[in-house]
C-alpha positions in Angstrom: 0.0 0.0 0.0 1.3 3.4 -0.9 1.7 6.0 1.8 1.6 9.7 1.7 4.9 11.5 1.1 5.7 14.5 3.3 9.4 14.9 2.3 9.1 13.9 -1.4 8.7 15.6 -4.5 5.4 17.5 -5.4 4.4 15.0 -7.9 4.6 12.1 -5.4 2.9 14.2 -2.7 0.0 15.1 -5.0 -0.4 11.4 -6.2 0.1 10.1 -2.6 3.1 7.9 -3.6 6.2 7.0 -1.7 9.1 9.1 -3.0 12.7 8.0 -3.1 13.9 11.8 -2.7 16.4 11.3 -5.5 18.0 14.5 -6.8 17.4 16.3 -9.2 14.5 14.2 -10.2 12.7 11.6 -8.5 13.4 8.1 -10.0 9.9 6.9 -9.2 8.5 9.5 -11.4 10.9 8.6 -14.1 10.0 4.9 -13.9 6.2 5.9 -14.1 6.9 8.0 -17.0 5.7 11.4 -15.5 7.3 14.7 -15.1 8.8 15.3 -11.7 7.8 18.7 -10.2 10.8 18.9 -8.0 11.2 19.7 -4.3 11.2 23.4 -4.1 9.1 25.1 -1.2 6.0 26.8 -2.7 4.3 29.8 -1.4 0.5 29.7 -1.6 -1.8 32.4 -0.5 -5.3 33.5 -1.7 -6.7 36.8 -3.0 -3.3 38.4 -3.3 -2.0 38.5 0.3 0.0 36.3 2.7 -2.0 35.1 5.5 0.5 34.0 8.1 3.8 34.7 9.6 6.2 37.7 8.9 4.9 37.9 5.4 1.3 38.7 6.5 -0.3 41.1 4.3 2.4 41.0 1.5 0.9 41.0 -2.0 4.1 39.2 -3.5 6.7 36.8 -2.0 9.8 38.7 -0.8 11.9 35.5 -0.7 12.5 32.5 -2.9 11.2 30.2 -0.1 9.7 30.7 3.3 8.3 28.1 5.6 4.7 28.6 6.9 4.3 29.9 10.5 3.4 27.1 12.7 0.4 27.4 15.1 -0.3 26.7 18.7 1.6 23.8 20.2 3.6 23.2 17.1 4.9 26.7 17.3 5.8 26.4 20.9 7.6 23.1 20.4 9.8 24.7 17.5 10.4 27.6 19.7 11.6 25.5 22.5 13.7 23.2 20.3 15.4 26.1 18.7 16.2 27.6 22.1 17.5 24.3 23.3 19.9 24.1 20.3 21.0 27.7 20.9 19.5 28.8 17.7 22.1 27.2 15.6 20.9 25.7 12.4 22.0 22.4 11.4 21.0 19.2 9.5 19.5 17.6 12.6 17.5 20.7 13.5 16.1 21.2 10.1 15.1 17.5 10.0 13.3 17.7 13.4 11.7 20.9 12.8 10.4 20.1 9.3 8.2 17.4 10.5 5.7 20.0 11.7 5.3 21.6 8.4 3.0 19.3 6.2 -0.2 19.4 8.5 0.4 23.3 9.1 0.6 23.8 5.3 -2.8 22.1 5.0 -4.3 24.3 7.5 -2.9 27.4 5.9 -4.2 26.4 2.6 -7.7 25.6 4.1 -7.7 29.1 5.6 -6.8 30.5 2.2 -9.7 28.8 0.5 -12.1 30.2 3.1 -10.7 33.7 2.8 -11.0 33.5 -0.9 -14.6 32.6 -0.6 -15.2 35.5 1.6 -13.6 37.9 -0.9 -15.6 36.6 -3.7 -18.8 35.7 -2.1 -19.2 36.2 1.6 -18.6 39.8 1.4 -21.8 40.4 -0.6 -23.8 39.5 2.6 -22.5 42.6 4.1 -24.2 45.0 1.6 -27.8 45.8 0.4 -26.5 47.6 -2.5 -24.3 46.5 -5.4 -21.1 45.1 -3.6 -18.9 46.2 -6.5 -19.3 49.8 -5.2 -18.0 48.6 -1.7 -15.1 50.4 -0.5 -14.0 47.4 1.6 -13.0 44.7 -1.0 -10.0 46.5 -2.5 -8.8 47.7 0.9 -8.9 44.5 2.7 -5.1 43.5 2.0 -3.9 46.7 3.7 -6.4 46.4 6.5 -5.1 42.8 7.2 -1.8 44.3 7.7 -3.3 46.9 10.2 -5.2 44.3 12.2 -3.9 40.9 13.3 -7.6 39.9 14.0 -9.1 40.9 10.6 -8.0 37.8 8.5 -9.4 35.2 11.0 -12.7 37.2 11.5 -13.3 37.3 7.6 -12.8 33.5 7.7 -15.3 33.2 10.8 -17.8 35.4 8.9 -17.6 33.1 5.9 -18.3 30.1 8.2 -21.0 32.0 9.9 -23.0 32.1 6.5 -23.7 28.3 6.7 -27.1 27.2 7.5 -26.2 25.8 10.9 -23.6 26.4 13.5 -20.6 24.2 13.1 -17.7 23.2 15.5 -15.4 24.9 12.8 -17.3 28.2 13.1 -17.2 28.1 16.9 -13.4 27.5 16.8 -12.7 30.4 14.5 -15.2 32.7 16.2 -13.6 32.0 19.6 -10.1 32.6 18.3 -11.1 35.8 16.4 -12.9 37.1 19.5 -9.9 36.6 21.6 -7.5 38.2 19.1 -9.8 41.1 18.7 -10.2 41.8 22.4 -6.4 41.7 22.8 -6.0 44.1 20.0 -8.6 46.4 21.2 -7.0 46.5 24.7 -3.6 47.6 23.0 -5.2 49.9 20.6 -4.3 53.6 21.0 -6.1 55.3 18.2 -8.1 52.5 16.7 -7.0 51.9 13.1 -9.2 51.4 10.2 -8.1 47.7 10.3 -9.1 47.2 13.9 -12.5 49.1 13.4 -13.3 46.9 10.4 -12.5 43.9 12.4 -14.9 45.1 15.2 -17.6 45.7 12.8 -17.3 42.4 11.2 -17.3 40.7 14.6 -20.5 42.7 15.5 -22.0 41.4 12.1 -21.3 37.8 13.1 -22.7 38.3 16.5 -25.9 39.9 15.3 -26.4 37.1 12.8 -26.1 34.4 15.5 -27.7 36.0 18.6 -24.3 36.4 20.3 -23.5 39.5 22.3 -22.1 42.2 20.1 -23.3 45.7 21.2 -20.6 45.7 23.8 -17.9 45.6 21.0 -19.7 49.0 19.5 -19.5 50.4 22.9 -15.7 49.4 23.4 -14.8 50.9 19.9 -16.8 54.1 20.5 -15.0 54.6 24.0 -11.6 54.5 22.2 -12.6 56.8 19.4 -14.2 59.1 21.9 -11.1 59.2 23.9 -8.9 60.2 20.9 -10.8 63.2 19.5 -13.9 61.8 18.0 -16.0 64.7 19.5 -13.4 67.3 18.8 -14.8 69.7 16.2 -11.4 71.4 15.9 -9.3 68.4 14.8 -6.6 69.4 12.5 -7.4 66.7 9.8 -10.9 65.6 8.6 -11.7 61.9 8.7 -11.1 60.0 5.4 -14.0 59.0 3.2 -13.4 55.2 4.3 -13.4 56.2 8.0 -16.7 58.2 7.5 -18.2 54.9 5.9 -17.1 52.9 8.9 -18.6 55.4 11.2 -21.9 55.1 9.2 -21.8 51.4 9.6 -21.5 51.8 13.3 -24.2 54.4 13.2 -26.6 51.9 11.6 -25.8 49.2 13.9 -26.3 51.4 16.8 -29.9 52.4 15.9 -32.1 51.0 18.5 -35.0 49.9 16.3 -32.6 47.7 14.2 -31.7 45.1 16.9 -33.8 42.9 19.4 -32.8 42.0 22.8 -30.1 44.7 22.9 -27.9 44.5 26.0 -26.0 47.7 25.9 -27.9 51.1 25.6 -27.7 52.9 22.2 -24.9 55.6 21.9 -26.4 57.8 19.3 -23.5 57.4 16.9 -25.5 58.4 13.7 -26.8 61.6 15.1 -23.7 62.6 16.9 -21.0 61.8 14.2 -22.6 60.8 10.8 -25.1 63.6 10.2 -22.5 66.4 10.6 -19.8 64.5 8.7 -21.5 62.6 5.8 -23.6 64.0 3.0 -27.3 64.1 3.6 -28.1 62.3 0.4 -27.5 59.0 -1.3 -27.8 55.5 -0.2 -26.0 54.0 2.8 -24.6 50.9 1.2 -24.8 48.4 4.3 -28.4 49.0 5.1 -29.5 50.1 1.5 -31.6 52.8 3.0 -31.3 56.6 2.1 -29.5 58.6 4.6 -32.4 61.0 4.8 -34.5 58.2 6.1 -31.8 56.9 8.4 -31.7 60.5 9.9 -35.4 60.0 10.8 -34.7 56.5 12.3 -31.8 58.1 14.4 -34.2 60.8 15.8 -36.5 58.4 17.4 -36.7 59.4 21.0 -35.7 62.9 20.1 -37.6 64.9 17.5 -39.0 62.2 15.2 -42.6 61.5 15.4 -45.1 59.4 13.5 -45.7 62.3 11.1 -41.9 62.7 10.5 -41.9 59.2 8.9 -45.2 59.9 7.2 -43.9 63.1 5.6 -40.6 61.7 4.3 -40.7 62.5 0.6 -38.7 59.5 -0.6 -35.9 59.5 -3.1 -35.4 58.4 -6.6 -34.5 54.7 -7.0 -35.3 51.5 -8.8 -38.7 50.0 -8.3 -37.3 47.5 -5.8 -35.6 50.1 -3.9 -38.9 52.2 -3.7 -40.7 49.2 -2.5 -37.9 48.5 0.2 -37.9 52.2 1.4 -41.7 52.4 1.8 -41.6 49.0 3.8 -39.0 50.6 6.1 -40.8 54.0 6.3 -44.1 52.3 7.4 -42.2 49.8 9.7 -40.5 52.9 11.3 -44.0 53.9 12.4 -44.8 50.7 13.8 -41.5 50.7 15.7 -42.1 54.2 17.0 -45.6 53.2 18.3 -44.1 50.2 20.1 -41.2 51.9 21.8 -42.2 55.4 22.4 -45.3 57.2 23.7 -47.0 59.6 21.3 -46.9 63.3 22.0 -49.7 64.8 23.9 -51.9 67.4 22.0 -50.3 70.4 23.5 -46.8 69.0 23.1 -47.5 68.5 19.3 -48.8 72.0 18.8 -45.5 73.4 20.2 -43.2 71.1 18.3 -44.8 70.6 15.0 -46.2 73.0 12.4 -49.9 73.2 11.8 -49.7 71.4 8.4 -47.8 68.4 10.0 -50.4 67.4 12.8 -50.2 63.6 13.6 -53.9 63.3 12.5 -52.5 62.7 9.0 -51.1 59.3 10.1 -53.0 56.2 9.6 -54.4 55.3 13.0 -54.9 51.6 12.4 -51.9 49.3 12.8 -53.6 46.8 10.4 -53.4 49.3 7.5 -49.6 49.7 8.0 -49.1 46.0 8.4 -50.9 45.4 5.2 -49.0 47.9 3.2 -45.8 46.4 4.4 -46.7 43.0 3.5 -47.8 44.3 0.1 -44.4 45.9 -0.5 -42.7 42.7 0.5 -44.8 40.6 -1.8 -44.3 42.9 -4.7 -40.6 42.5 -4.1 -41.0 38.8 -3.9 -42.6 38.8 -7.3 -39.9 41.0 -8.8 -37.2 38.7 -7.6 -38.8 35.9 -9.5 -39.4 37.8 -12.7 -36.0 39.7 -12.7 -33.7 37.6 -10.5 -30.6 39.6 -11.7 -32.0 43.0 -10.8 -30.8 44.5 -7.4 -29.9 41.1 -6.1 -28.6 42.3 -2.8 -31.8 44.1 -1.8 -32.9 40.8 -0.3 -30.5 41.5 2.5 -32.4 44.6 3.7 -35.8 43.0 4.0 -35.3 41.6 7.4 -36.2 44.7 9.4 -39.7 45.4 7.8 -40.6 41.6 7.7 -39.8 41.2 11.4 -41.5 44.4 12.5 -44.7 43.5 10.6 -44.6 40.0 11.9 -44.3 41.0 15.5 -47.7 42.6 15.3 -49.5 39.6 17.0 -52.9 41.1 17.1 -52.9 41.4 13.2 -50.9 38.4 12.3 -52.8 35.9 14.4 -55.8 36.6 12.2 -53.7 36.1 9.1 -52.3 32.7 8.9 -51.4 33.2 5.2 -49.2 36.0 6.2 -47.5 34.0 8.8 -46.7 31.5 6.1 -45.3 34.1 3.9 -42.9 35.2 6.6 -42.0 31.5 7.3 -41.1 31.1 3.6 -39.1 34.5 3.6 -37.1 33.6 6.8 -36.1 30.2 5.7 -32.9 31.2 3.9 -30.6 32.0 6.7 -29.6 31.0 10.3 -30.2 34.6 11.5 -33.7 34.6 9.9 -34.5 31.2 11.5 -33.7 32.5 15.0 -35.9 35.6 14.3 -38.7 33.3 13.2 -38.6 31.3 16.3 -39.2 34.4 18.2 -42.2 35.4 15.9 -43.5 31.9 16.2 -43.6 32.2 19.9 -45.5 35.5 19.7 -48.0 34.2 17.3 -48.5 31.2 19.6 -49.1 33.4 22.7 -51.1 36.0 20.9 -50.4 38.6 23.3 -50.0 41.9 21.8 -48.6 43.4 25.1 -45.7 40.8 24.9 -42.3 42.8 24.8 -40.3 41.2 22.0 -37.0 42.6 23.4 -37.6 41.0 26.8 -38.5 37.7 25.1 -35.1 37.8 23.2 -33.2 38.7 26.3 -34.7 35.9 28.3 -33.3 33.5 25.7 -30.0 35.4 25.9 -30.3 36.5 22.2 -28.9 39.7 20.9 -30.1 39.9 17.3 -29.8 42.5 14.4 -32.5 43.1 11.9 -30.1 44.0 8.9 
């Protein structure tokens, strides 16, 4: 029986044949009539960057050969052996150390495959607009050099997209979390790489019901301690840093989360509205910034009428359906979380032509219109599957908000089935669906869905 060769030529390794290690060419290959590929060390990394060791982040090899960096116990054994030999390289030492490389090479290659999948596919799940317009993709090699946690977090995110939680995901997530926390503790100014790592880690958490708002709070505290509130800063933030702050601002919006553990910070109102242009579409949420301004004002100046008076923006048919669904879901979220203004308060804070009497008083009307928008989007996805393909990523919020209106949904089993079908595509949606199923079963309109999520130790995102 042939055995796998670890020290032989590349041809024997690939064919899992025993190699005689003859130089310059393997005699076994010659006898079989195949070309021997030699014994040179090969550098392999995906998506244009090295993923491990002192070459991390390099876009091209800087040496003719460089062994991969061992991991964990293997690295410790190699270090201790080198120390025991007085760091003197010799034939015996090279032979002893080389025995750790084959398995490590396989792990590195597996990481590179997952990272390549993230760069070409998984990254699309982070956007509700065209991913090719994203500022993240082209910057990832440089950002991986700035943050030691980012590479493993990208891999963990790719694994998080699977339909179920796997031991491999848990391993990578725990490792990534540890590296990020250590990096955050050492951070002085919070580089773009570390900030990107934190936002991706939050994205994994909000998809799987794991604690994530504490990471937002930690990153905000570091940014705040280094001049985020200083209006007299000598240099304005870069366009990419503004983008990262907008992503933080969207994540911080209270109505876009369920079972939130840390209080909202107000990032969008405090940092994004003054710094970012007040037009255009925020690429992660797929929502116009003017509408996000209204969401961010809930609890301050925003009222039901503010949502109702939003004039909308120009976009595709699918975008207009999506934005109307968010607009109406915002009214429902406002009603659930905040007490309406009393008549005398309304008179002092809202002009006469914007009185709340214009708002539809019946919640059923709002839920019906949201469901109509979602159904129109469903039909459009079937008829034109290549149009605005990433908009599907943005339908979670209006679907969940409409579905959480137990008084209406308990009378509409066909709408329940529509939501079940819509929420069958991802692990995140199935967790949210379980919450909705419990609400429908209990049929209690006074049930606090945030408290229900917290009782199950879930901290979910709705985007």
